[in-house]
PLY file of the C-alpha trace (Angstrom):
ply
format ascii 1.0
element vertex 525
property float x
property float y
property float z
element edge 524
property int vertex1
property int vertex2
end_header
-34.19 -10.52 -1.34
-33.52 -13.51 -3.64
-33.81 -13.65 -7.29
-37.06 -15.68 -7.04
-38.48 -13.00 -4.73
-37.49 -10.38 -7.47
-39.16 -12.47 -10.36
-42.26 -12.85 -8.31
-42.40 -8.94 -7.51
-41.90 -8.23 -11.14
-44.69 -10.60 -12.29
-47.18 -9.31 -9.74
-46.40 -5.64 -10.83
-47.24 -6.65 -14.40
-50.17 -8.62 -13.69
-51.89 -5.84 -11.66
-51.23 -3.31 -14.29
-48.75 -1.44 -12.25
-45.71 0.38 -13.85
-42.86 -1.63 -15.03
-40.45 -2.38 -12.28
-37.41 0.02 -11.68
-34.86 -2.37 -10.79
-32.68 -0.38 -8.14
-28.97 -1.00 -7.06
-28.18 0.63 -3.89
-24.38 2.16 -3.77
-22.92 2.71 -0.40
-19.54 4.03 0.34
-17.73 5.09 3.41
-14.15 6.40 3.91
-11.98 5.98 7.06
-12.48 9.53 7.99
-16.19 9.57 7.48
-18.51 10.35 10.80
-20.88 7.70 12.00
-23.86 9.87 10.79
-23.21 8.69 7.45
-22.27 5.12 8.23
-23.20 2.28 5.70
-26.05 1.26 8.14
-27.42 4.63 8.12
-27.23 5.02 4.27
-28.53 1.39 3.65
-31.58 2.06 6.09
-32.44 5.51 4.43
-32.15 4.05 1.04
-34.31 1.17 1.43
-36.99 3.63 3.28
-36.58 5.71 0.01
-37.25 2.62 -2.31
-40.31 1.52 -0.09
-41.83 5.01 -0.59
-41.66 4.51 -4.40
-42.91 1.08 -4.30
-46.11 2.29 -6.16
-43.71 3.55 -8.92
-42.51 0.20 -9.57
-39.26 0.53 -7.57
-37.48 -2.86 -6.39
-34.27 -3.39 -4.73
-32.01 -5.82 -6.66
-28.77 -5.56 -4.95
-26.35 -3.50 -2.70
-22.80 -2.35 -3.58
-21.08 -1.91 -0.21
-17.58 -0.12 -0.46
-16.05 0.57 2.87
-12.75 2.53 3.45
-12.98 3.88 -0.14
-12.13 7.59 -1.04
-14.28 8.89 -3.80
-11.70 11.55 -4.64
-9.05 8.63 -5.27
-11.30 5.86 -6.65
-13.64 6.12 -9.39
-16.83 3.83 -9.11
-15.29 1.49 -11.82
-12.15 0.98 -9.38
-14.44 0.01 -6.35
-14.48 -3.63 -5.45
-18.35 -4.10 -5.19
-19.65 -1.16 -7.24
-16.99 -1.96 -9.90
-18.18 -5.52 -10.26
-21.79 -4.47 -10.62
-21.00 -1.85 -13.47
-18.60 -4.12 -15.24
-20.36 -7.52 -14.98
-23.87 -7.13 -13.69
-25.15 -4.05 -15.67
-28.07 -5.87 -17.13
-29.60 -6.56 -13.68
-30.47 -2.96 -12.79
-32.01 0.16 -14.23
-30.95 2.91 -11.58
-28.38 3.54 -9.09
-29.34 4.96 -5.73
-26.98 6.54 -3.41
-27.38 8.20 -0.07
-25.86 11.56 -1.13
-23.99 12.42 -4.33
-20.61 12.83 -2.67
-21.15 9.33 -1.19
-21.20 8.16 -4.83
-18.72 10.51 -6.65
-16.55 13.58 -6.09
-14.93 14.41 -9.26
-16.52 15.90 -12.41
-14.65 13.83 -14.77
-15.70 10.70 -13.02
-19.29 11.65 -13.11
-18.85 12.38 -16.91
-17.56 8.99 -17.25
-20.51 7.57 -15.46
-22.94 9.43 -17.65
-21.41 8.09 -20.75
-21.40 4.70 -19.30
-25.05 5.07 -18.34
-25.84 6.08 -21.96
-24.12 3.21 -23.46
-25.81 0.58 -21.12
-29.57 1.52 -21.79
-29.68 4.94 -20.42
-29.62 3.96 -16.75
-30.77 6.63 -14.10
-29.34 7.92 -10.95
-31.06 9.26 -7.80
-29.99 10.54 -4.62
-31.82 9.76 -1.14
-31.09 13.01 0.55
-31.39 15.50 -2.28
-34.98 14.61 -3.76
-35.67 18.18 -4.53
-33.78 17.52 -7.72
-35.28 15.11 -10.17
-32.30 13.22 -11.29
-34.33 10.73 -13.25
-36.00 13.64 -15.48
-34.91 14.86 -18.78
-32.43 17.34 -17.16
-30.54 14.74 -15.18
-27.29 15.12 -16.87
-27.22 18.85 -16.24
-28.29 18.50 -12.58
-25.84 15.56 -11.81
-22.85 17.41 -13.59
-23.70 20.47 -11.34
-23.82 18.50 -8.23
-20.58 16.64 -9.01
-18.76 19.82 -9.60
-20.01 20.88 -5.97
-18.97 17.60 -4.56
-15.42 18.17 -6.11
-15.23 21.42 -4.68
-16.14 20.04 -1.26
-13.36 17.64 -1.47
-10.84 20.26 -2.38
-12.12 22.15 0.76
-11.71 19.09 2.93
-8.22 18.73 1.64
-7.53 22.54 2.48
-9.06 21.86 6.00
-6.90 18.81 6.76
-3.89 20.76 5.56
-4.81 23.86 7.68
-5.13 21.64 10.82
-1.58 20.13 9.95
0.01 23.51 9.47
-1.57 24.74 12.84
0.02 21.92 14.93
3.17 21.62 12.82
5.31 23.26 15.69
3.56 21.47 18.38
4.41 18.04 20.06
1.00 16.82 18.96
0.83 14.22 16.14
-1.06 15.48 13.09
-1.89 12.11 11.63
-0.82 9.57 9.31
1.36 6.42 10.14
4.37 7.00 12.62
7.81 5.51 11.95
8.37 2.01 13.18
9.07 1.89 16.92
6.28 4.44 17.75
2.49 4.21 18.07
-0.04 6.98 18.31
-2.11 7.49 21.68
-4.78 10.24 22.63
-4.91 12.41 25.65
-7.61 15.02 26.09
-8.76 14.42 22.68
-5.36 15.08 20.97
-3.21 12.57 19.33
0.39 12.03 20.52
3.23 9.57 19.89
4.94 7.16 22.24
7.42 4.27 21.88
5.98 0.79 21.10
7.99 -1.55 23.26
7.92 -4.66 21.05
9.04 -2.67 18.06
11.76 -0.75 19.95
13.09 -4.28 21.10
13.25 -5.47 17.43
15.14 -2.14 16.41
17.70 -2.65 19.05
18.19 -6.20 18.16
18.65 -5.41 14.46
21.28 -2.49 15.45
23.04 -4.93 17.75
23.25 -7.47 15.01
24.64 -5.04 12.55
27.12 -3.52 14.94
28.50 -6.73 16.66
27.98 -9.33 13.92
28.86 -9.71 10.24
25.20 -10.00 8.95
23.89 -8.18 6.05
20.86 -6.04 5.85
19.34 -8.71 3.42
19.85 -11.62 5.96
18.48 -9.64 8.85
15.32 -8.72 6.77
14.89 -12.38 5.79
15.06 -13.45 9.28
12.46 -10.85 10.45
10.20 -12.01 7.65
10.66 -15.60 8.69
9.77 -14.66 12.20
6.49 -12.95 11.10
7.65 -9.65 12.36
5.43 -7.15 10.88
6.58 -3.82 9.18
5.12 -0.56 10.09
2.70 -0.84 7.08
2.04 -4.39 7.93
0.62 -3.25 11.30
-2.02 -1.26 9.29
-2.23 -2.96 5.86
-4.63 -1.30 3.35
-7.82 -2.72 2.15
-6.42 -3.42 -1.30
-3.46 -5.37 0.23
-5.63 -7.33 2.25
-7.94 -8.29 -0.61
-4.87 -9.28 -2.72
-3.60 -11.53 0.05
-0.29 -10.04 -0.15
1.87 -8.97 2.90
4.30 -6.21 3.61
7.81 -7.77 3.74
11.03 -6.42 5.21
13.89 -5.57 2.65
17.34 -4.74 2.81
16.91 -1.36 1.34
13.85 -0.52 3.65
15.74 -1.62 6.66
18.55 0.62 5.67
16.28 3.62 5.14
14.38 3.13 8.39
17.74 2.97 10.52
18.77 6.27 8.84
15.46 8.03 9.54
15.78 10.84 12.22
12.28 10.22 13.50
13.91 7.34 15.52
15.28 9.94 17.57
12.03 11.30 18.42
12.08 14.18 15.96
8.86 15.37 14.04
9.54 14.83 10.41
7.91 16.38 7.24
8.22 15.54 3.72
9.04 18.20 1.00
9.82 17.99 -2.83
13.32 18.53 -3.73
13.81 21.47 -6.24
14.28 20.52 -9.75
13.79 16.81 -8.86
10.85 14.20 -9.01
11.38 12.93 -5.68
11.04 14.08 -2.09
13.13 14.38 1.02
12.09 13.80 4.74
13.70 16.39 7.23
13.12 17.41 10.68
10.61 20.12 11.33
12.18 23.34 12.64
10.16 25.66 14.69
9.94 29.59 14.76
12.72 29.54 17.28
15.26 27.37 15.10
14.89 24.33 17.03
13.85 20.72 15.94
10.25 19.75 17.27
10.38 16.76 19.68
7.29 14.53 19.50
8.43 11.40 21.35
11.29 9.96 23.64
14.26 8.92 21.38
14.92 5.29 20.86
18.65 5.61 20.92
21.00 7.78 22.70
23.23 10.38 20.71
26.31 8.01 21.17
24.40 4.93 19.85
22.78 7.03 16.94
26.23 8.47 15.75
27.83 4.97 15.91
24.86 3.59 13.98
25.24 6.15 11.24
28.75 5.78 11.11
28.47 2.01 10.59
25.90 2.60 7.85
27.90 4.96 6.18
31.18 3.19 6.19
30.03 -0.47 5.75
27.37 -0.53 3.22
27.49 0.19 -0.53
25.91 3.52 -1.59
24.10 4.37 -4.64
25.47 6.91 -6.81
24.17 10.46 -6.57
21.25 11.47 -8.93
23.89 13.56 -10.96
24.96 10.12 -12.61
22.64 10.21 -15.36
22.37 6.95 -17.47
23.45 7.71 -21.01
21.20 6.44 -23.93
18.17 5.70 -21.55
15.39 3.98 -23.34
17.87 3.33 -26.21
19.94 0.72 -24.68
17.73 -2.14 -23.19
17.84 -5.64 -21.87
17.40 -8.09 -24.76
15.70 -10.77 -22.43
12.73 -8.56 -20.94
12.99 -5.84 -23.08
13.28 -3.55 -19.76
15.45 -0.52 -19.17
19.25 -0.68 -18.61
20.38 1.84 -16.09
23.91 3.02 -15.14
24.32 1.50 -11.44
27.30 2.90 -9.44
28.37 1.59 -6.19
31.02 3.00 -4.08
32.84 1.16 -1.30
35.71 2.48 1.04
38.82 0.33 0.83
41.12 -0.42 3.83
43.50 2.11 2.69
40.56 4.86 3.05
40.17 5.16 -0.73
36.79 5.13 -2.23
36.43 2.54 -4.90
33.80 2.86 -7.78
32.03 -0.05 -9.50
29.93 1.30 -12.50
27.93 -1.00 -14.57
24.69 -1.01 -16.92
22.35 -3.45 -15.54
18.59 -4.38 -16.09
16.33 -2.78 -13.59
12.97 -4.50 -14.49
11.06 -5.33 -11.14
9.96 -8.83 -10.33
8.75 -10.39 -7.16
10.90 -12.95 -5.29
9.59 -14.50 -2.20
7.29 -11.70 -1.63
9.84 -8.96 -2.18
10.75 -6.69 -4.90
14.09 -7.45 -6.78
15.35 -5.30 -9.66
16.61 -7.08 -12.73
15.16 -9.72 -14.70
16.17 -13.38 -14.05
19.03 -13.30 -16.58
20.42 -10.47 -14.55
22.51 -9.19 -17.65
25.06 -6.48 -16.86
27.58 -4.79 -18.71
30.89 -2.52 -18.25
29.87 0.98 -19.53
32.76 1.72 -21.51
32.52 -1.60 -23.34
28.74 -1.55 -23.85
28.70 1.98 -25.08
31.69 1.23 -27.52
29.82 -1.83 -28.93
26.59 0.33 -29.42
28.52 2.86 -31.25
30.27 0.19 -33.42
27.06 -1.59 -34.50
25.24 1.91 -35.36
28.29 3.18 -37.43
28.85 -0.01 -39.00
25.35 -0.29 -40.54
24.39 3.51 -40.83
27.74 5.56 -40.38
27.83 6.60 -44.14
24.02 7.29 -44.56
22.68 10.64 -44.52
21.42 11.53 -40.97
17.63 12.30 -40.53
15.52 13.28 -37.62
12.14 11.72 -37.17
9.46 14.02 -36.23
5.91 13.40 -35.02
3.23 15.42 -36.93
-0.51 15.67 -36.01
-2.51 15.12 -39.14
-5.15 17.44 -40.23
-8.70 16.01 -41.35
-9.50 17.71 -44.48
-12.68 15.53 -45.09
-14.71 18.32 -43.66
-13.66 20.98 -46.03
-13.76 18.59 -49.00
-17.24 17.71 -48.49
-18.09 21.25 -48.18
-16.55 22.10 -51.51
-18.59 19.35 -52.94
-21.71 20.75 -51.70
-20.67 24.34 -53.03
-19.92 23.16 -56.41
-23.41 21.16 -56.69
-25.16 24.52 -55.48
-23.13 26.76 -58.14
-23.84 24.02 -60.88
-27.58 24.27 -59.95
-27.37 28.06 -60.04
-26.12 27.83 -63.75
-29.32 26.54 -65.03
-31.69 28.89 -66.99
-33.60 31.33 -64.89
-31.27 30.82 -61.80
-28.71 33.46 -60.47
-25.91 32.23 -62.92
-28.14 31.14 -65.78
-27.20 33.96 -68.20
-24.31 34.28 -70.54
-23.14 37.19 -68.32
-23.10 35.67 -65.07
-22.23 32.23 -65.90
-18.30 32.94 -66.22
-18.27 34.11 -62.66
-19.60 30.74 -61.56
-17.43 28.70 -63.50
-14.29 30.79 -62.27
-15.42 29.95 -58.70
-15.87 26.26 -59.76
-12.40 26.23 -60.97
-10.91 27.53 -57.82
-12.90 25.28 -55.64
-11.82 22.31 -57.81
-8.20 23.36 -57.56
-8.59 23.52 -53.70
-10.15 20.15 -53.57
-7.46 18.66 -55.80
-4.79 20.21 -53.62
-6.48 18.67 -50.33
-6.93 15.34 -51.72
-3.16 15.03 -52.02
-2.31 16.01 -48.72
-1.54 13.25 -46.14
-4.11 12.60 -43.48
-3.89 11.40 -39.90
-0.92 11.46 -37.45
2.37 10.58 -39.02
6.33 10.62 -38.92
8.17 12.87 -41.22
11.89 12.96 -41.60
14.01 16.13 -41.81
17.65 15.85 -43.12
20.38 17.17 -40.74
22.89 17.66 -43.60
25.50 15.09 -42.20
26.16 11.51 -42.19
25.47 9.42 -39.13
29.43 9.21 -38.80
30.03 12.98 -39.18
27.18 13.76 -36.78
28.45 11.30 -34.07
31.96 12.69 -34.01
30.84 16.44 -33.61
27.82 16.10 -31.41
27.44 15.86 -27.56
26.32 12.66 -25.87
23.04 14.34 -24.68
22.24 15.45 -28.09
23.08 12.11 -29.72
20.83 10.13 -27.17
17.96 12.56 -27.73
18.29 11.98 -31.56
18.50 8.25 -31.39
15.63 8.19 -29.00
13.35 10.41 -31.44
14.39 8.17 -34.19
13.23 4.86 -32.57
16.60 3.37 -32.42
16.80 0.63 -29.70
19.91 -1.60 -28.91
19.07 -4.84 -27.08
21.86 -6.74 -25.11
22.06 -10.36 -24.61
24.92 -12.36 -22.63
26.57 -13.29 -25.78
24.94 -11.07 -28.47
23.47 -7.65 -29.49
20.72 -6.63 -31.53
20.30 -3.26 -33.35
16.63 -2.19 -33.98
15.67 0.80 -36.18
12.75 2.11 -38.14
12.45 1.04 -41.60
13.13 4.57 -42.94
16.76 4.17 -41.64
17.18 0.93 -43.46
16.38 2.49 -46.85
0 1
1 2
2 3
3 4
4 5
5 6
6 7
7 8
8 9
9 10
10 11
11 12
12 13
13 14
14 15
15 16
16 17
17 18
18 19
19 20
20 21
21 22
22 23
23 24
24 25
25 26
26 27
27 28
28 29
29 30
30 31
31 32
32 33
33 34
34 35
35 36
36 37
37 38
38 39
39 40
40 41
41 42
42 43
43 44
44 45
45 46
46 47
47 48
48 49
49 50
50 51
51 52
52 53
53 54
54 55
55 56
56 57
57 58
58 59
59 60
60 61
61 62
62 63
63 64
64 65
65 66
66 67
67 68
68 69
69 70
70 71
71 72
72 73
73 74
74 75
75 76
76 77
77 78
78 79
79 80
80 81
81 82
82 83
83 84
84 85
85 86
86 87
87 88
88 89
89 90
90 91
91 92
92 93
93 94
94 95
95 96
96 97
97 98
98 99
99 100
100 101
101 102
102 103
103 104
104 105
105 106
106 107
107 108
108 109
109 110
110 111
111 112
112 113
113 114
114 115
115 116
116 117
117 118
118 119
119 120
120 121
121 122
122 123
123 124
124 125
125 126
126 127
127 128
128 129
129 130
130 131
131 132
132 133
133 134
134 135
135 136
136 137
137 138
138 139
139 140
140 141
141 142
142 143
143 144
144 145
145 146
146 147
147 148
148 149
149 150
150 151
151 152
152 153
153 154
154 155
155 156
156 157
157 158
158 159
159 160
160 161
161 162
162 163
163 164
164 165
165 166
166 167
167 168
168 169
169 170
170 171
171 172
172 173
173 174
174 175
175 176
176 177
177 178
178 179
179 180
180 181
181 182
182 183
183 184
184 185
185 186
186 187
187 188
188 189
189 190
190 191
191 192
192 193
193 194
194 195
195 196
196 197
197 198
198 199
199 200
200 201
201 202
202 203
203 204
204 205
205 206
206 207
207 208
208 209
209 210
210 211
211 212
212 213
213 214
214 215
215 216
216 217
217 218
218 219
219 220
220 221
221 222
222 223
223 224
224 225
225 226
226 227
227 228
228 229
229 230
230 231
231 232
232 233
233 234
234 235
235 236
236 237
237 238
238 239
239 240
240 241
241 242
242 243
243 244
244 245
245 246
246 247
247 248
248 249
249 250
250 251
251 252
252 253
253 254
254 255
255 256
256 257
257 258
258 259
259 260
260 261
261 262
262 263
263 264
264 265
265 266
266 267
267 268
268 269
269 270
270 271
271 272
272 273
273 274
274 275
275 276
276 277
277 278
278 279
279 280
280 281
281 282
282 283
283 284
284 285
285 286
286 287
287 288
288 289
289 290
290 291
291 292
292 293
293 294
294 295
295 296
296 297
297 298
298 299
299 300
300 301
301 302
302 303
303 304
304 305
305 306
306 307
307 308
308 309
309 310
310 311
311 312
312 313
313 314
314 315
315 316
316 317
317 318
318 319
319 320
320 321
321 322
322 323
323 324
324 325
325 326
326 327
327 328
328 329
329 330
330 331
331 332
332 333
333 334
334 335
335 336
336 337
337 338
338 339
339 340
340 341
341 342
342 343
343 344
344 345
345 346
346 347
347 348
348 349
349 350
350 351
351 352
352 353
353 354
354 355
355 356
356 357
357 358
358 359
359 360
360 361
361 362
362 363
363 364
364 365
365 366
366 367
367 368
368 369
369 370
370 371
371 372
372 373
373 374
374 375
375 376
376 377
377 378
378 379
379 380
380 381
381 382
382 383
383 384
384 385
385 386
386 387
387 388
388 389
389 390
390 391
391 392
392 393
393 394
394 395
395 396
396 397
397 398
398 399
399 400
400 401
401 402
402 403
403 404
404 405
405 406
406 407
407 408
408 409
409 410
410 411
411 412
412 413
413 414
414 415
415 416
416 417
417 418
418 419
419 420
420 421
421 422
422 423
423 424
424 425
425 426
426 427
427 428
428 429
429 430
430 431
431 432
432 433
433 434
434 435
435 436
436 437
437 438
438 439
439 440
440 441
441 442
442 443
443 444
444 445
445 446
446 447
447 448
448 449
449 450
450 451
451 452
452 453
453 454
454 455
455 456
456 457
457 458
458 459
459 460
460 461
461 462
462 463
463 464
464 465
465 466
466 467
467 468
468 469
469 470
470 471
471 472
472 473
473 474
474 475
475 476
476 477
477 478
478 479
479 480
480 481
481 482
482 483
483 484
484 485
485 486
486 487
487 488
488 489
489 490
490 491
491 492
492 493
493 494
494 495
495 496
496 497
497 498
498 499
499 500
500 501
501 502
502 503
503 504
504 505
505 506
506 507
507 508
508 509
509 510
510 511
511 512
512 513
513 514
514 515
515 516
516 517
517 518
518 519
519 520
520 521
521 522
522 523
523 524
């Protein structure tokens, strides 16, 4: 339907005295796991029939927001490609959003609350459901009804997650594939309705080529990754790119770190893997699944023999640099920063085995701001500033002590302010009432009762005066630590010092030939 058709329909309705047109936007959504019964075509057909049945009420279709392969549990309406565009850019063009079923539109209560606030701010737009007409979502109780249904939809989404987890748990120790993207070198196939893994011949050949080049040549991981990208070899994710990546025009690229991670993955030996959180850490680890008999679960034929695998792992562990363990924590993180990009400087420790067998360490502070170079993520800004840890920390201490060493050390504390305006307004009203009651003939209008009212007014006035002098709003306050910065620096552990400088807003920016110490105004006094 064109814009001229819509204009003609609206003019006809007005001319015949029929109700003012209700401009309807049809919202369609489907995820990859949705059944054919709720396909976009089915949703669109039912929605248009729903509008046609209400043509006598002035309902007219003005557009369709079609979002495929979108999870309502992961993307709010504002984040979806087509519906988000209508909400952000074309809101004046419609009065009502029509969806096939509420869980096709939204699955989270908070998202629905955001939509209700958006609707109120944009002309009180309405919502309607095709398959749930028993509930009048255009009436005065629409907010209550929609909030109730969104809560039910969120419960259903959680139940779906539980069912998926239950299924994966049930096949955990079986040779069946529970879903998801397999490791590079394998592909999914189905037999008797169940999914299994098998080798992908082309990807296996690429893996064997990479391993041969590493073992027999002197090529680096980065050089091999660049060659694979130049040849157009797809990564595992590149064979199944997400819609977001496709729409952005980006491509998944091979990288040195990704290649090394792949070659150390036990999944290449055909083992079934699972991911679990590392206790006390923010990252996860991938390990083979162990069944109730204490054996690893095999889901596919191994790509390498045991001898080839051992040789590859020995080569990777002996030849390449290794990052330091997570116990090497960066001192003064968020305090010491790159002066060029204002990004974080982290302690980076590389270890390499010497010819005599000794393990050499190469620690340095370096900028770790991410940037894209030829489609690949590189860490470190273009200036690539890096520093020897001992020299950098000594320089930071020198600058701080030189300027503030003899000053009293204070700790900056964030205080959430209290809003006293309500109580002050209440006191003003109470005083007005008391003064009115002091007039002749009122409660405190006699010589006997007037002193009581005056005492209450004096008490309220004192409270008002005290409240008026209190600071309002969130603010920083400073507490003396009873020492100078130099005394504190000499007697305190590094962990406490870095926490103190971070809380006080101290920052130390590093350049190739200079440094800059930035502190709050309070410290400069």
